[in-house]
N, C-alpha and C positions, 0 to 999 in steps of 0.2 A: 304570191300570197296575198293580194289584196282581193281575189275571192273567198280565200278562206275567211277574211276580215268582217266581210259582207254579210257570206251568210250566216259567221257566228251572232254578227247583229240582229240580223232577222229572227233568228231563233232567239237568240236573246228576247226581243223585244217582244215576239209571240208570246212568248210563256208568260208573262206577265199578266197580262189578261183573266179575270174571275170567268168562274164556268157560265155558260148563255147555251140557252135554247132555241130556234128557230120554230115555230108553230102556226099552223093553220090558225089554230082559238084557244082560248083562253078566258080565266077572269079571278077573281082573287074577292072574296067579300069575308068582313069580319065584324066582331062584336068587342065588351066586354066577355064573353062567355066564352068563345070558340074563333077559328080561321078555318078558313077552307077555302084555298087554292087550287086547282087544275090547270093541268095542258093539253091540248088536243093531240098528237103526235107523238107522243115518246111510246116507241116501241118495244122498249125494256124497261118494265118497273118490276121492285118486288117490296113488300112488305115484312121483317120479321119481328116480332114479338113477342116477349119475355114478360115474367113480373112487374117489373118497375120500367123496364124501358122497350123501345119501338124503333125503330130503325126501318128509314126508306131510301130504295137504292134509286138514282134516277135523277136527271138535272135539275126540274123546279123545285124545288126545295122553298119553303116559308123562312122569311127572315125572323128568329125568333131573338129579343131583346128580354134582360133581367132587367130591371131598375138598382141599377147603382147610383148611391147619390151623390151628387155632384157639389159644385159650389156655393149653387145657390141655395143649397135644400143643409146649410150647415148647421141648424138644428138638430136633422137626423143622421147627424156623424158622430161616432162611440168614436170619444176620447180613449185611445188606447195604443201601446208600441207593441210591437209584436221582434222579438231579439233570441240568440244572434242570427241577425240573414249576412253573408250564407250560414247553414249550417249543415250538420250535417250526422246530428242525431236527434238533439226536441228541438222544437218551438216552445217557449214559453209568452207569457202576456203583461204586458204590465199597462193598472190601469181600471179604470170602469169601476163598479161597485162590489162593494165582495158577500153581500146577500141577496146577489143577484143570480139565475137560472141563464146560462148565453148558451147558444145554438150555433154549432160549428160546422161549418161546411170544408173540405177538399178538396179542387178541384185540381186539373192537370190543366195545360194547355191547349190539350184538345176537345175536352169540355167535359170528361167524365166524372163526375163524381167517386172518388179514392174515400173515403171516408165521412162521415154526418151523425151527427154527434150535441145533445145537449146535457152539460155538467154543471154544477157551480164554480162560481168564479175560481176556488181553492183547487179544482180538479181539473183550468183549464190549461192546457197542453197538445200538442201536436207532436207523436213519434213518428219522425222522420227517417228514421235508420233501413224500414222495409222499404223505403221508397229508392226508384234510383234517382241516379241526377239528375239535375232539370231544373226548371222555374216550373212554380205553382203557386195555385191563389190560396189563400185561405181567407175567409167570411165569414167574420163571427158580428153577432145577432143581440143586442139584450134583449131579456125575453119580457118586460116588465114595459119599455119605453117603445122596441122595434125599431132603436137606432143601431147604426151597424156600420162597420170597416170594413174595406177587404187590401188584403197584404198580398205583394210579389213575394213568393219565398225564391229562393236560392237553395239547393238541396246539392251540397259537397262534398269531395271527400276529406278526411283528416290532413 
């Protein structure tokens, strides 16, 4: 019985590490307009490209971080509330200016953009009934001031 717990402990402790690559050479270079990184020694890589998406296979992947307002940037946070949360059919929004266009982006937890649109305040809502149960991120950006807010929305059944 001790051996089972020992092997279970080893398996669980090693499975929590992220992917890494051990290579003989590599480098990274970036500026405000590009990011290039490479690794020598990966034997199986492939890149598939569609009209607006690029998928690269391999361990060495660049880290892409989107700018999301933090507590230090309070003047850039949009004063808006999303309700109901959790929801099963629609997400509605309260707050913001009535005569402004808002950019809305719905993203799942895998980072896939499911919906993206620009609408006036009166049409600002997201139809969630067509998506599976789970957790989603909704980003709303005010067109004129570029203020933004990020909501974590739970989609569930009735």
